[in-house]
DRENZA-583846 format. One record per residue (C-alpha): residue number from 0; y, x, z; residue in one letter. Coordinates in steps of 0.001 Angstrom, whole numbers. Layout:
N
  seq        Y        X        Z  type
  NUM        Y        X        Z     A
...
//
This chain:
237
  seq        Y        X        Z  type
    0    84538   118000    94846     M
    1    85961   114474    95133     N
    2    88419   113852    92289     E
    3    89667   110570    93779     N
    4    93171   110770    95172     I
    5    92946   107136    96319     I
    6    89876   105355    97675     E
    7    90258   101756    98796     I
    8    87132   100118   100167     R
    9    86878    96484   101244     G
   10    90601    96169   101952     I
   11    91730    92830   103351     T
   12    95200    91757   104421     K
   13    95831    88491   106244     H
   14    99192    87111   107377     Y
   15    99802    84405   109970     Q
   16   102381    81950   108615     V
   17   102883    79282   111265     G
   18    99430    77809   111880     V
   19    98159    78950   108492     Q
   20    96440    82255   107668     V
   21    97383    83635   104236     V
   22    94680    85885   102770     K
   23    96768    88155   100542     A
   24    93903    90607    99865     L
   25    90267    89556   100134     Q
   26    88108    92675    99927     G
   27    89629    94954    97279     V
   28    87803    98080    96087     N
   29    89697   100640    93964     V
   30    89313   104342    93268     A
   31    92049   106264    91432     I
   32    91552   109830    90251     K
   33    94126   112597    90446     K
   34    96281   112565    87305     G
   35    95596   108948    86339     E
   36    98302   106572    85085     Y
   37    97496   103087    86389     V
   38    99308    99751    86115     A
   39    98685    97032    88707     I
   40    99419    93559    87352     M
   41    99159    89998    88536     G
   42   101118    86749    88820     P
   43   103247    85904    91843     S
   44   100985    85478    94871     G
   45    98155    87523    93353     S
   46    98357    90221    96040     G
   47    99793    93009    93886     K
   48   102832    93562    96138     S
   49   100595    93606    99215     T
   50    98267    96113    97555     L
   51   101284    98245    96606     M
   52   102476    98184   100241     N
   53    99048    99328   101435     V
   54    98838   102096    98794     I
   55   102401   103176    99671     G
   56   101549   103333   103398     A
   57   104260   100719   103989     L
   58   101738    98343   105569     D
   59    98351    98623   107277     T
   60    95381    96539   106117     P
   61    93669    93936   108283     T
   62    90267    95367   107381     G
   63    88608    97982   105190     G
   64    89489   101649   104668     T
   65    92140   103466   102648     Y
   66    91763   107191   102042     V
   67    94754   108950   100441     L
   68    94247   112527    99280     N
   69    91409   113016   101777     G
   70    93179   111392   104758     T
   71    92172   107991   106171     D
   72    95483   106171   106582     V
   73    94038   102711   107347     S
   74    94665   102834   111098     R
   75    97639   105166   111376     M
   76   100629   104512   113643     S
   77   104070   103782   112141     D
   78   105195   107376   112783     D
   79   102087   108804   111124     E
   80   102553   106476   108142     L
   81   106193   107603   107787     A
   82   105060   111229   107670     E
   83   102377   110471   105064     I
   84   104903   108554   102936     R
   85   107375   111434   102912     N
   86   104717   114022   102140     K
   87   102341   112258    99769     E
   88   104221   109433    97985     I
   89   107259   109332    95723     G
   90   108725   105821    95456     F
   91   110658   104343    92530     V
   92   112051   100846    93152     F
   93   113479    98129    90905     Q
   94   116811    98241    92776     T
   95   117097   102078    92702     F
   96   117884   102247    96473     N
   97   120476   105010    96074     L
   98   123082   105731    98766     L
   99   126474   104830    97228     P
  100   128547   107551    98949     R
  101   126213   110370    97912     Y
  102   126198   112140    94554     T
  103   123139   112015    92292     A
  104   122063   115460    93515     L
  105   122586   114547    97189     E
  106   120481   111394    96724     N
  107   117715   113443    95108     V
  108   117720   115994    97950     M
  109   117427   113404   100772     L
  110   113601   113531   101130     P
  111   113847   117333   101493     L
  112   116080   116965   104563     I
  113   113374   114867   106257     Y
  114   110809   117473   105180     A
  115   112814   120238   106894     G
  116   113590   122244   103729     V
  117   116495   124730   103996     S
  118   119806   123982   102273     K
  119   119174   126690    99679     Q
  120   115680   125313    99044     G
  121   117042   121783    98733     R
  122   119622   122835    96147     L
  123   117046   124697    94053     K
  124   114451   121905    94107     K
  125   117087   119192    93631     G
  126   118622   120877    90592     N
  127   115158   121551    89132     D
  128   114140   117877    89160     V
  129   117594   116674    88036     I
  130   117032   118889    84977     R
  131   113546   117444    84461     K
  132   114962   113922    84156     V
  133   117799   115091    81871     G
  134   120721   114443    84231     L
  135   122002   117948    84976     Q
  136   125441   117016    83581     D
  137   125632   113987    85930     R
  138   124474   115622    89167     S
  139   127909   115399    90866     S
  140   128441   111722    89932     H
  141   128027   108920    92456     K
  142   125804   105892    91646     P
  143   128750   103643    90673     N
  144   129683   106241    88014     E
  145   126233   106060    86408     L
  146   124579   103542    84089     S
  147   121509   101577    85230     G
  148   119220   103896    83293     G
  149   120871   106990    84765     Q
  150   120543   105555    88286     R
  151   116845   104964    87714     Q
  152   116497   108569    86486     R
  153   118080   109708    89757     V
  154   115543   107539    91622     A
  155   112694   109113    89608     V
  156   114024   112614    90374     A
  157   114186   111735    94082     R
  158   110560   110527    93906     A
  159   109498   113838    92328     L
  160   111416   116253    94554     V
  161   108783   116598    97301     N
  162   106024   117175    94726     N
  163   104110   114132    96047     P
  164   100452   113318    95406     S
  165   101373   110032    93700     I
  166   104421   108377    92152     I
  167   104469   104684    93084     L
  168   106807   102658    90867     A
  169   107534    99028    91792     D
  170   108928    97049    88811     E
  171   110891   100181    87755     P
  172   112415    98510    84679     T
  173   113125    95120    86287     G
  174   116914    95638    86343     N
  175   117197    97413    82977     L
  176   117769    96216    79410     D
  177   114940    96639    76899     S
  178   116244    99863    75278     K
  179   116813   101544    78659     T
  180   113385   100319    79811     S
  181   111771   102153    76890     V
  182   113667   105348    77827     D
  183   112492   105127    81458     I
  184   108884   104472    80427     M
  185   109032   107516    78126     R
  186   110210   109501    81140     L
  187   107189   108277    83127     F
  188   104997   109387    80206     G
  189   106539   112869    80373     D
  190   106001   113009    84140     I
  191   102364   111952    83730     H
  192   101896   114647    81058     A
  193   102974   117221    83692     M
  194    99919   116219    85746     G
  195   101393   113624    88109     N
  196    99423   110576    89278     T
  197   101406   107409    88537     I
  198   100796   103900    89877     I
  199   103001   101289    88256     L
  200   103321    97781    89722     V
  201   104659    95288    87190     T
  202   104429    91689    86035     H
  203   105576    92645    82505     E
  204   102745    93009    79998     E
  205   104708    95308    77652     D
  206   105506    97697    80521     I
  207   101877    97739    81727     A
  208   100796    98776    78232     Q
  209   102297   102253    78786     Y
  210    99620   102930    81430     A
  211    96163   104357    80637     H
  212    94372   101886    82924     R
  213    95303    98327    83864     I
  214    94120    96614    87068     I
  215    94727    92856    87186     R
  216    94751    90918    90460     L
  217    94381    87204    91075     R
  218    94119    85395    94423     D
  219    93765    88634    96387     G
  220    90874    89962    94301     L
  221    90564    92292    91321     I
  222    90104    90143    88236     E
  223    89708    93056    85811     S
  224    89986    96853    85725     D
  225    90081    98222    82184     T
  226    90985   101345    80238     I
  227    93975   100793    77933     N
  228    92401   101925    74675     E
  229    95675   101628    72732     K
  230    97117   104519    74743     V
  231    93978   106628    75177     T
  232    93008   106360    71482     M
  233    96538   107246    70282     S
  234    96536   110386    72458     E
  235    93359   111628    70791     Q
  236    95024   111808    67388     F
//
């Protein structure tokens, strides 16, 4: 049985900018197992955002193959990619991306509407994940009535509600102060402990150190791919 939830083989991504071709990814190979907690790091222009867009089925590669949970998504149409995103991937963004007129619970339940879940089912699942992130007493509040950390917890709950194959977090603490960032990263640790696969894209070294494995990109190539022994050793004791 193949334990890899993600298999990326020889992925390239080229963009035409005027007369110039920008080679954002230049033959990337990555395998991620189910239940792993991985950070993807790299300076601006390293290709980490492009790789995140490919992993998140937000963009198609120029070349190579990408297999997500047994399905080759490398050459899918936009409609097929949208379906895969809703079913397989839970997104957490730096800017939260919450709808301002909806309550916390309504924001969390949105992916379930697209998935065709009944109203009763949406309420049950929505309340379950709101509880998991510790916001049951804020479920009827709108985003402007919540702190930055609470809004990010709503975004995490929304990412979890469809029980996706992977949680993909793009700079999830970028708009938070240091204390709130620690709280959110603890939450990701709890989610990982429940068996979820987490891929964290960040440029912050201290945030990457919460992950069990750190992949560093430079100039569209993987510079290093290492186990974070600080985390894995501490969990053994």
